[in-house]
KEKE-390466 format. One line per 3 residues: number of its first residue (from 1); their letters; for each residue z, x, y of C-alpha. Coordinates in Angstrom, 3 decimals. Layout:
// KEKE-390466
NUM	a	Z,X,Y; ...
END
This chain:
// KEKE-390466
1	mgq	99.474,18.346,-43.142; 97.411,15.263,-42.280; 96.955,16.399,-38.866
4	tgl	96.035,20.289,-38.714; 94.070,19.368,-41.459; 91.635,17.260,-39.301
7	pak	90.830,19.409,-36.643; 89.992,21.491,-38.829; 87.204,19.637,-40.610
10	kwl	86.139,19.017,-37.240; 85.269,22.566,-37.263; 84.347,23.264,-40.333
13	vpl	81.001,20.303,-40.186; 78.941,22.114,-37.354; 79.769,25.678,-38.971
16	lvi	78.448,25.024,-41.886; 75.309,23.366,-39.850; 75.139,27.005,-37.753
19	lii	75.212,28.710,-41.432; 71.872,26.448,-42.639; 69.687,27.330,-39.684
22	ilv	70.675,31.115,-40.056; 69.728,30.138,-43.427; 66.746,28.886,-43.079
25	iet	65.609,31.387,-40.584; 66.158,34.528,-42.435; 64.300,33.006,-45.273
28	tll	61.516,32.263,-43.459; 61.152,35.314,-41.686; 61.507,36.659,-45.770
31	vvi	58.681,35.076,-46.824; 56.255,35.506,-43.908; 56.944,39.229,-44.181
34	lvq	56.064,38.827,-48.301; 53.125,36.717,-47.096; 51.518,39.713,-45.209
37	sya	52.853,42.471,-46.868; 50.383,40.804,-50.008; 47.466,40.703,-48.017
40	ggs	47.152,43.565,-46.114; 49.416,45.918,-47.564; 49.429,48.187,-51.020
43	atf	51.134,47.616,-54.671; 52.299,49.114,-56.980; 49.780,49.788,-59.569
46	pgl	47.072,48.792,-59.683; 47.231,47.352,-56.624; 45.670,45.492,-54.069
49	vir	45.184,44.581,-50.363; 42.260,42.687,-49.868; 42.559,39.078,-51.056
52	nvq	39.478,38.277,-53.515; 40.707,41.163,-55.673; 43.735,40.234,-57.479
55	pnc	45.714,42.661,-60.019; 46.917,40.116,-63.311; 49.923,42.680,-63.757
58	qtl	51.828,45.473,-61.914; 51.940,48.212,-64.628; 49.067,48.383,-66.611
61	vpt	49.302,49.242,-70.974; 46.893,52.465,-71.437; 45.508,52.334,-75.125
64	tes	43.158,55.500,-76.481; 40.026,53.647,-77.782; 38.442,57.083,-78.240
67	tta	39.226,60.915,-79.306; 36.794,63.941,-79.574; 37.124,67.316,-79.797
70	tnr	38.183,68.029,-76.097; 39.223,64.408,-74.499; 40.336,61.024,-74.968
73	tvl	38.856,57.271,-73.873; 41.782,55.305,-72.375; 41.403,51.675,-71.670
76	fqc	43.998,50.066,-69.389; 44.855,46.547,-69.264; 47.647,44.172,-68.619
79	pgs	50.149,43.003,-71.486; 48.948,40.312,-73.170; 45.748,38.315,-74.320
82	gqs	42.672,36.423,-73.164; 41.809,36.717,-69.542; 45.413,37.547,-68.459
85	sya	45.118,40.726,-70.221; 42.131,42.073,-68.268; 43.506,44.428,-65.341
88	ltt	41.211,42.496,-62.433; 40.250,39.321,-61.254; 37.910,38.398,-58.770
91	stw	37.547,34.870,-56.562; 34.518,32.810,-54.929; 37.256,31.198,-53.359
94	ppy	35.605,30.316,-49.412; 36.288,32.099,-46.836; 35.228,35.554,-48.058
97	qfs	32.345,37.080,-47.234; 30.022,36.614,-50.157; 26.536,37.529,-50.669
100	wep	25.218,34.986,-52.633; 22.187,37.010,-54.930; 21.390,37.529,-57.167
103	thf	22.269,34.460,-57.961; 24.588,31.494,-55.917; 26.922,31.712,-58.878
106	ypi	27.502,34.907,-58.844; 28.480,36.215,-55.373; 28.836,39.662,-54.786
109	fga	30.718,41.452,-52.325; 31.872,44.815,-51.680; 34.874,46.821,-51.835
112	ipt	36.282,49.966,-51.822; 39.183,51.839,-54.322; 41.147,54.283,-52.863
115	ftl	43.469,56.190,-55.385; 44.430,59.930,-56.740; 43.940,60.992,-60.327
118	prg	46.943,62.365,-62.122; 46.481,65.983,-63.543; 44.182,65.628,-67.022
121	yls	42.197,63.069,-65.511; 38.304,63.195,-65.518; 37.097,59.900,-64.710
124	lsl	37.527,56.345,-63.778; 35.353,53.382,-64.240; 35.768,49.381,-63.630
127	iyv	34.739,47.954,-66.999; 33.773,44.384,-68.355; 33.954,45.214,-71.913
130	gcp	33.546,48.229,-73.892; 35.695,51.539,-73.274; 33.657,53.883,-72.886
133	ptt	31.117,51.818,-71.911; 27.427,51.401,-73.258; 24.157,50.650,-71.675
136	ntf	24.591,47.106,-72.566; 27.652,46.428,-70.896; 28.874,46.654,-66.916
139	sap	30.868,49.920,-65.443; 31.026,51.395,-62.879; 32.014,54.937,-62.014
142	lks	34.912,54.543,-59.255; 35.347,57.197,-56.641; 38.591,57.535,-54.157
145	gee	36.805,55.970,-51.072; 33.391,55.128,-52.365; 32.538,51.583,-52.160
148	iai	31.308,49.544,-54.504; 29.739,45.731,-55.561; 32.342,44.107,-57.514
151	gge	31.263,40.476,-58.559; 28.064,39.084,-59.930; 28.012,37.414,-63.170
154	tyl	31.382,39.766,-64.294; 34.563,38.703,-62.484; 36.998,40.064,-65.019
157	ydy	37.894,44.099,-65.011; 39.146,46.409,-66.704; 39.400,49.807,-65.992
160	cav	38.474,52.731,-68.355; 39.757,56.621,-68.370; 38.305,59.564,-69.184
163	idn	41.816,62.100,-69.913; 41.346,66.170,-71.290; 43.145,66.282,-74.335
166	svi	44.948,69.288,-72.823; 47.630,66.573,-71.116; 49.941,65.151,-74.071
169	nig	51.821,62.280,-71.955; 49.647,60.244,-69.452; 50.314,59.730,-65.976
172	sft	50.111,56.840,-63.930; 47.769,56.072,-61.056; 47.605,53.570,-58.096
175	idw	44.178,51.656,-56.911; 44.412,50.527,-53.171; 41.299,48.225,-52.854
178	sag	40.166,47.352,-49.326; 37.101,45.633,-48.298; 33.522,46.647,-48.020
181	trp	31.071,46.339,-45.509; 29.641,42.647,-45.383; 26.361,42.484,-47.668
184	iie	22.820,42.490,-46.486; 20.386,40.056,-47.623; 16.914,40.307,-46.462
187	pap	13.856,38.090,-47.381; 11.373,39.061,-50.107; 9.488,41.477,-48.951
190	ftl	6.371,39.742,-51.203; 5.187,36.336,-51.921; 4.237,34.562,-55.167
193	tas	2.006,32.161,-55.908; 0.831,30.080,-58.945; -1.963,28.810,-60.500
196	ptt	-1.774,26.276,-61.471; 1.414,24.817,-60.068; 0.935,21.919,-62.276
199	etv	-0.695,21.766,-65.771; -1.577,18.991,-67.660; -1.209,19.756,-71.931
202	pfg	-1.541,17.343,-74.845; 1.239,16.701,-76.818; 2.149,19.979,-78.388
205	gta	0.208,22.137,-76.310; 0.407,25.711,-74.342; 0.318,25.438,-70.571
208	nft	-1.015,28.232,-68.915; -0.174,29.721,-65.660; -1.610,33.001,-63.509
211	ftv	1.088,34.609,-60.860; 0.337,36.549,-58.168; 2.321,39.015,-56.014
214	tsl	1.729,40.701,-53.021; 3.196,43.036,-50.900; 4.680,41.977,-47.729
217	ggw	4.577,45.240,-44.228; 4.206,47.830,-46.670; 6.218,47.455,-49.290
220	agn	6.113,48.799,-52.538; 8.281,48.570,-55.646; 8.676,46.922,-58.948
223	vsv	8.908,42.957,-59.202; 9.826,40.875,-61.867; 9.034,36.972,-62.672
226	vly	10.583,35.429,-65.025; 9.289,31.675,-66.202; 12.194,29.447,-66.932
229	ggy	11.964,26.933,-69.551; 13.552,25.769,-72.617; 15.760,22.784,-71.428
232	dlg	13.221,21.140,-68.883; 10.836,21.178,-71.738; 13.485,19.531,-74.109
235	lsy	13.501,22.603,-75.981; 16.451,25.546,-77.328; 16.400,27.542,-74.156
238	qwn	13.605,30.258,-73.267; 12.290,32.608,-70.725; 9.186,34.374,-70.205
241	yss	9.500,38.022,-68.096; 6.895,40.330,-66.829; 7.030,42.842,-64.708
244	vil	4.578,44.159,-62.113; 4.635,47.109,-59.465; 3.416,46.667,-56.048
247	rpg	1.122,49.376,-53.791; 1.889,48.892,-49.778; 0.184,45.958,-48.983
250	gsn	-1.425,45.110,-52.885; -1.450,42.643,-55.193; -0.853,42.068,-59.001
253	vtt	-1.425,39.852,-61.534; 0.752,38.258,-64.379; -0.377,35.268,-66.536
256	frq	2.492,33.612,-68.840; 1.778,31.157,-71.817; 4.111,28.510,-71.884
259	ptc	5.024,26.423,-75.020; 6.560,22.676,-75.396; 6.750,22.728,-78.676
262	ngn	9.441,25.292,-80.851; 8.600,28.015,-83.159; 8.326,25.899,-86.062
265	rty	7.550,22.502,-84.536; 10.407,20.848,-85.659; 10.377,19.485,-81.936
268	ctp	7.686,18.774,-79.398; 8.440,17.781,-75.576; 7.801,14.581,-75.157
271	vgs	5.156,12.914,-73.084; 5.796,12.719,-69.340; 6.232,15.125,-66.871
274	hti	8.498,17.979,-66.535; 9.685,20.650,-63.933; 10.199,23.993,-65.168
277	tva	10.693,27.464,-62.761; 9.349,30.774,-62.092; 11.285,33.501,-59.870
280	ayt	10.637,37.326,-58.810; 13.055,39.136,-57.892; 13.099,43.097,-57.224
283	gcr	15.653,46.024,-56.422; 18.114,47.266,-54.275; 17.534,46.710,-50.415
286	vgg	16.051,49.700,-49.438; 18.453,51.659,-48.186; 21.585,49.432,-49.426
289	svy	24.109,50.282,-51.278; 24.302,50.368,-55.738; 26.267,50.723,-58.143
292	sqg	25.628,50.297,-62.004; 23.821,48.190,-63.996; 21.397,48.123,-60.988
295	ecl	23.518,45.481,-59.664; 23.144,45.348,-55.879; 25.749,45.124,-53.516
298	dsy	22.677,45.187,-49.988; 20.018,42.525,-51.997; 16.550,41.405,-50.963
301	krv	16.340,37.114,-52.044; 14.401,35.911,-55.081; 11.478,33.497,-55.048
304	yln	11.556,30.629,-56.908; 8.387,28.095,-57.185; 9.040,24.802,-59.222
307	lti	6.013,24.379,-61.622; 5.157,20.747,-63.518; 3.711,20.578,-66.966
310	nva	2.222,17.073,-67.687; 2.312,16.531,-71.385; -0.536,13.818,-72.506
END
């Protein structure tokens, strides 16, 4: 037994080593295949093909939100609560080609959904909150093969569908998301100036500023001007908003009053120098892509000015 057993043990060791090597190679290949499929292929409902749009679950749960005589509105979410219940989330990690407008805190990128809706579906929308959506909530009607902008101030999404009441059982659907065109951000087609840029007011006083917006290159359109006060003055956050219309080659003026005390004067900005900011921006770039709620995939950069209020 000792003589026959010893040679058997000598062969067993290299055999085990070979088997382990084969197993490691197969596992590595499997991992590579899975990663490539996840990054570039289609997944099951709700679907994914670009890395910066991620489903939170494989199967969505339908909930009827409202019903009329002819149709019903159905919300599709993941099971669970909180952020995990949203159907889709977006990522702002580099090196994805994001737009850094309307602000660099809320990048926007293009995405193209591809899908076929089952019988009875009248429409399908991507929403942030509210199904059916209202004028105060984000909503992007989806059409297969048509690009929309995703991101901005919203990074959590659900699906909202309108379904004909003639359909008793709701059919499932699959959406494959692919990368859209890279956002185009152009310089603002207008200039912004302020007079004065530094205002000295007595303690408890109000600063007054005049802003002039001037068209460049014959551009015409609507420009929003926002003056941010608030925290820089030690007040609860507040801002003043105005909108001006520019004709080709023309200018327009708006004025703002910036108090240094809150409404009931229980707090006033202390003596010293304080910086506030004014921003001017317009709608989507002419000829660019737009989606619901006025958000832009292609846009113009904002113009910012820093103003100083000296409280004496």
